[in-house]
Each structure stands twice: as C-alpha cells, then as structure tokens.
C-alpha positions as CSV (number, residue, x, y, z in Angstrom):
1,M,-102.2,-16.7,-236.1
2,N,-99.4,-17.0,-238.5
3,I,-96.9,-19.6,-237.3
4,H,-94.1,-18.3,-239.6
5,K,-94.0,-15.0,-237.7
6,H,-93.7,-16.8,-234.4
7,M,-91.3,-19.6,-235.5
8,E,-88.3,-18.0,-233.8
9,A,-90.1,-17.7,-230.5
10,I,-91.3,-21.3,-230.7
11,F,-87.7,-22.4,-231.4
12,V,-86.2,-20.4,-228.5
13,G,-89.0,-21.7,-226.2
14,A,-88.3,-25.3,-227.2
15,L,-84.6,-24.8,-226.5
16,A,-85.4,-23.3,-223.1
17,I,-87.6,-26.2,-222.2
18,A,-85.0,-28.8,-223.4
19,G,-82.2,-27.0,-221.5
20,A,-84.3,-26.9,-218.3
21,G,-85.1,-30.5,-218.7
22,T,-81.5,-31.5,-219.1
23,I,-80.5,-29.6,-216.0
24,A,-83.3,-31.2,-214.0
25,I,-82.3,-34.7,-215.2
26,D,-78.6,-34.1,-214.6
27,S,-79.3,-33.1,-211.0
28,L,-80.9,-36.4,-210.2
29,P,-78.7,-39.0,-208.4
30,R,-77.3,-41.8,-210.5
31,A,-79.0,-45.2,-210.3
32,E,-77.0,-48.0,-208.9
33,A,-77.9,-51.6,-209.8
34,R,-77.7,-54.1,-207.0
35,P,-79.2,-57.6,-206.5
36,A,-82.7,-57.6,-204.9
37,A,-83.0,-59.2,-201.5
38,Q,-84.9,-62.5,-201.7
39,A,-87.8,-62.8,-199.3
40,M,-87.6,-66.6,-199.3
41,P,-84.9,-69.1,-200.2
42,V,-85.4,-70.5,-203.6
43,A,-84.8,-74.1,-204.4
44,R,-82.6,-74.2,-207.4
45,N,-83.3,-77.3,-209.5
46,I,-80.4,-77.1,-211.9
47,A,-79.5,-80.0,-214.1
48,T,-76.0,-81.3,-213.6
49,P,-74.2,-84.1,-215.5
50,G,-75.1,-86.6,-212.8
51,S,-78.8,-85.5,-212.2
52,M,-81.7,-84.2,-214.2
53,A,-83.7,-81.2,-213.2
54,V,-87.3,-82.0,-212.2
55,V,-90.2,-79.6,-212.4
56,I,-93.4,-80.4,-210.5
57,V,-96.6,-78.6,-211.6
58,R,-99.6,-78.9,-209.4
59,G,-103.1,-77.6,-210.3
60,H,-106.5,-77.7,-208.7
61,K,-108.5,-80.8,-209.2
62,P,-111.8,-80.4,-211.1
63,A,-115.0,-81.3,-209.3
64,P,-116.2,-84.9,-210.0
65,H,-118.9,-85.3,-212.5
66,P,-122.1,-86.9,-211.1
C-alpha cells in the first residue's frame, strides 16, 4: 500500500475525526467548581501569634520482646 497515494484521504479523515470530537466535547456541560462537603468536622490546629500548633502522631506499639 502506497501511503503517498492515500495521504489526502488520511488527512480528510483526520480532520473529520477532529471535527466530530470537537463537536462532541463542546456539547458537554461546563464543569463548575464548588467546595466538597465535609463528612466530619475537622479540627483546625492553626498556629496563631499567641499559641503554637501541635501535631499528635500515634502509631501501633510493637510487641514486647521476650
């Protein structure tokens, strides 16, 4: 198959696919950003000039060695 003979058909096909894709994407509704609803209240430990933020990290305790 000689690609040079079919280059015009390939180009027209690519334009048709791109045009159809553009129309399909433009028909989708626009996305609207809004804050997500929080499932649980979050404790906000923010440092202020009068207090320091404290982070508590808890992990599992390893098994005692015999």
